[in-house]
N, C-alpha and C positions, 0 to 999 in steps of 0.2 A: 392353333390360330382360329379355326372355325368356332371353337368353343368360346374363345375370347370375344369374338364378334357377336355371337349369340348372347353372351352374358351382357355385353355393352348395350345391345339392342333392348334386352329385357329391362335393364336398369333405366335406360332412357325412356322407355314406354311407361314404366312405373312412376317416373317423375312428372309425366304429363298430367295436367288437370283432367279429371273425369268429365266427360260430356254431361251437361246438365239434362236430366230427364224432364225437369219442369219447364214449362213455357209460360211467359207472362201474358195475361189477358187483361185488357182494360174493361172496366165495367161500363156498360152502355146506359147512360142516364135516361135516354129516351125510351128504353124498354125495361127499365128496372124500377120497381116500386116497393117501398116499405110502408105497410099499413098497420096501424095499431088501433085497438078498440078497447073500450072501457064501459062499465055500467054506470049510468047516471041516475042515482037515487032510486034504482029499481024500475024506473019508467022506460028507459031506452038504452040502447047500446051504440052510441055514436062512434065514429072512427075518424082518423086523420091520416094523411099521407105525408111522408117526408120525400121531397123531390130535390133535384140538383145534386144527386148522389155522385160521389167521386170514389174511386178505389181501384184495386187490382186483385187478380187471382194469380197465384203461381201454381199452375195446374200440371199435374202429372197424370195424364189420361190413362196410362198403363197401371198406375198404383195411386189411386186418389188419396190414400192415407198419407202420401208424401206432399200433398198440396197444402196451400195456405191462402188466406184471404185477409185483406185489410181494406176497411171502408170508412169514409167520412161522410156524415149526414149533416149538412148545414141546417140549423134551425131557421135560417132565412127561407128554406124550402118547405116549411111546415104549412100544411093546407088542410083545413077542415071543410071548406065550402061556406063557412060563416066567418066573415072578416073580423067581427068583434071577438069571436072565440079564438081565432088565430092570434090576435093581439094579446088576449088575456093569457093564453098558454105560454107566450114568450116573456111574460112579466116574472118578477121574483116570486109570485104566488106558485108558479110551476117551474118552467125550465130556466128562467132568468137568462134569456138568450144574449143580453148585452154582456153579461159576465162570462157565460159559457156558450159560445156561439155554435159549437159543433157537438154532435154525438159521434163517438168513434167505436169501432170494433176491430180487434186484431186477433186472429186465431192463434191458438197455442197448440192445438191438437185436432187432427181429423181422423175419424175412425169409420171404417166400413161397417154398417150394421145390417146390410142386405145387398142383393144384387144391384139395386139402384138407390140405396139409402145410405145416409151418412149421419154421424153425430159430429158436429163442429163445435168445439169448445174454444173459448177465447175470452179476452178481456173487453168488457163493455164499459165505456165511460160516458156517464150522463150526469150533468149538473155538478161536475167536478169530482164525482165519485166513480171509482173503477172497481168492478166486481166481475168474477168469472161467471159466465153463462154458457149453456150448451143448447145449441139449435138442433132440432131434428130436421134433416135436409133430404131432399129427393133430387136425383139427377134427372132433369127433363130430357136433355139431349146434348151430345157433344159431336160436332161434325161441321161440315161446310154449310154456311148460311147462303142460300141461293140468291138473296138480294145483295148482300155485302160482298159475295165472292171471297169470303175469308173464313177461316176456322172460327167457330163460335162454341160457347158452352153456356147452357142455361140450367138454373136450379130453382127450387122452391125451398123455403125454410120457415120453421115456426118455433116460437118459444113464448112462454108466459113468464113475466117478471113481476116482482113486487116493486112498485114505484117508490114506496117509502124507503126501501133499502138504498135508493139513490138520492135521498133527501128531497124527493118530490112528493110531499105528503098532505098537501092542502085538501081538505074535505074528506079525508079517509075516515071512516069506511063508507060514508054516504055516496061518494064517488069512488068506485072500486079501487082497491090497492092493486089487485091483479090486472095487469095489462097484457093482452094477447098481441103478439107481433107476428105478422106474416110478411115474408119477403118473396118477391118473384124477381129473379136476377138474370140478365142477359149480359154476356161479355164477348169480346172479340180479341183475337190474337193481336198483341201489340205489334205495331210496325216499326 
């Protein structure tokens, strides 16, 4: 009888869903910034930011390789500090924001490359073209945010992409094909 009870208990426990080790974090658009830079005819290296960022992390703090990230960057949030340049970058010459209003990234793989470093690979969609890219990332901090009084996670990430591979090739090579992207990201445990 005891054996039957133990067997029934084990079978019942085995049929229960496993507790999720990942937790959902919402990206904090007020403390997250995506900055990209390019070379302009060899004379300068201007930059722009993408703001109004939306997205989430599914974070496994015990095993970051089991984590994932999904981000949407509306081109409405493109800001260079020069209004005419903002407008030009949103035209069909470059991003064609009316037709392709968002840039998106969805991770497909996260690998630990060091104690606080990661390689985050995923699908980047720009200008209607989706390509795999790999970001080199650094864990800034995972812990309680003293202002928010909630669990938070912060990261830095970098990648260099060729804009022509995404169909954004106006003025290449005089305006550089290589675009360096730097991300600083803050996120908070979803409520």
